[in-house]
C-alpha positions, 0 to 999 in steps of 0.5 A, a space after each residue: 677434845 684435847 687435854 694438856 698437862 702443864 705444871 700440876 694442871 689439865 689445860 682443854 683449849 676452848 678457844 684460849 691458847 696453850 702457854 709454852 711447855 703444855 704437853 700432850 695428856 691422855 684425858 682430863 684430870 683434877 684441877 681442870 682449866 678450860 682456857 677461852 680467849 674473849 672480848 678482855 674490856 667486857 669478859 672475865 678472866 677467871 672464874 669457875 664452873 660446876 657444869 659444863 653448861 657455864 663454860 659459854 654462858 653470855 656475860 650478864 646479870 644472867 650470872 646471877 640466876 641458875 644456870 642452865 641444864 647441862 647433858 651429863 650423859 657425856 664423859 667431861 660433863 660428868 667430870 666437871 660435874 663431879 669435881 668442878 673446873 676454872 675457866 681462864 681467858 687467855 686475851 689477859 697476858 698474865 693469866 696463868 700467873 694469877 692463876 697459879 697464885 690463886 691456888 698457891 695461896 688456898 689455905 694459906 696465911 695471907 698478908 695483908 696491906 692497908 693503903 690511907 689510914 683515915 677514918 675508915 682504914 684506921 678503922 679497918 685496920 682494928 677490925 682486921 687486928 681483932 678479928 684476922 687471927 688467920 692472917 699472916 701480917 697487915 702492913 700500914 701504908 699512909 702518907 703520913 708517918 706519923 699515922 703510920 707509927 701511931 696505928 702500928 704502935 697501938 695495933 701490936 698493944 692490944 691484948 688476946 681476949 685470952 691468953 696466949 691468943 695470937 693476934 696478927 702482928 702490923 708492920 710498916 713495910 717500905 714501900 718498894 714492897 707495897 704490892 708484896 702482898 696477897 690483899 691490898 685493900 685501898 682505902 685512902 681517899 683524896 676527897 671526902 665531903 666534910 659534913 653538910 656538904 652533901 645537900 642531897 646529893 649522893 655523897 659516895 658519888 661527889 668523891 669519883 674524879 679525885 679518888 679515880 685520880 689519885 688511884 691512877 699511879 696505884 693500878 700503874 704500880 699494880 701492873 708493873 709490880 706484876 701484882 697476882 694478889 686481890 686489889 679490894 677498892 674501898 673508898 668511894 665510889 667502889 664500883 666505878 672506882 673498882 672498874 676503872 683500876 682495872 681498866 687502868 692497870 690495863 692501859 700502857 704509857 700510851 694510853 693504849 690497852 694491853 690487857 698486860 695488867 689486873 684481870 677483871 677477878 683481881 679487883 674487887 669494890 667493897 662497899 655492900 656489905 654496910 649496907 646489907 648491915 643497914 638493911 638488917 638493922 633497919 628490917 630488925 627494928 621493923 621486926 621484920 625477918 632477915 633470913 633471906 634478905 639479899 643485897 645487889 648493885 652499887 654501893 650508893 645509887 642504884 643500890 637494890 635491897 630485896 627481902 627475899 630473893 623469889 618466893 616472898 619478895 614483897 615489893 613495897 618491903 623491899 623498897 622501903 628497906 633499900 631506902 633506909 640503906 641509902 640515906 644510913 649515911 645521912 642520917 649518921 652524917 645529920 647527928 654531925 658526924 661521918 659514917 666510917 665505923 660501920 663501913 670500915 668494920 662490915 663492908 671493908 675487915 669483916 668482907 675481905 676477910 670472909 672473902 680471903 677465907 674462902 666464904 660468902 660475902 657481899 662485893 661488887 664484882 665484874 659482871 659483863 663489862 661492870 663491876 656488880 655488887 651481889 653475892 660472891 666467893 673465891 672458891 677451890 676453883 675460882 671465883 663464884 657468883 652467888 646464882 638462884 631464882 629471882 623474882 621477875 620484879 626484883 630482876 627489872 630492878 636489878 637490870 636497871 641498876 645494871 644498865 645504869 652502871 653500864 652507862 657510866 662505864 662506858 663514858 668514863 673507860 678512857 
């Protein structure tokens, strides 16, 4: 095994390319980064491992199950088990820029930009103002100048609960500073169906085409700016649009993939948080246990709620909770209102803050060529997925949902 020093990292090539300036090192040291080169269309770009057995795992739903047993008798296996490591896919041109920015960002006060100040975006901005005390700044972007001015003024006029407590400042950066941030929260939508227009359809999927077209320019700007932060996709349908942003950012002016844009892990869909919250709301009303409740899959059709991941899994209860979470937005629409308060807080503000703090959160993340909803976090060595034993019936539902997402993305991957 060969090791190289580059900046403060220890690089270990496992099929990937070394960056210019890497020099030989005598042995492994932390932080250790394995370099691989895999198909960027369906492979992860940057992730953490806790055992050497995770390094060469196939990409797919198996990454939600416990990792294979590792032989930790070798020196490198013991080192990874004790210290952890990162894996970087050098098929992505900007992988080392993203890795460097990720490690520098750990523990720092972060700047967040919100794009779109409609119902969801305005609610998200309020949630960040009240809950995001550790942030450095919240920047507001919207095509309507008066909306920007209104939210900047009102949010900066909020008092803290305790005298002397710091609330994060809200600003209106110039447009050219759009991607000068650590996380960009995209809440803008081209066409949100009016109340009564759904007629039994998936309201979220009704927005796909128009919102995808709206996102193309932002994906291009993220690419051109060399953005190294998190692109948090919040407008619907978050799962499909997250995948679309990633793909569009990696296309050149001729529409050909060159993999010089965002890494897959830089684009996450934040829509599952509210589904988790809706399932909890229903479970509490039915006097069910919520301690081991799990949420998976897309934010909409294909969603899977489980009352428990393995022991104690109940198929009937899980189907009931899934149905209630899927249709909760239609219930609010039935009252005559668009459901945006809970999504703006649970899916966006709360889930994004948890993500930026390195905590477990609900999100649609890259998984074998699709954006799939599950429990994830940004750990010390890179993005991680929650891995645990899953009941066979639950796993069968996840496989069905995953296959549907994969088929859809194959149709729209241009």
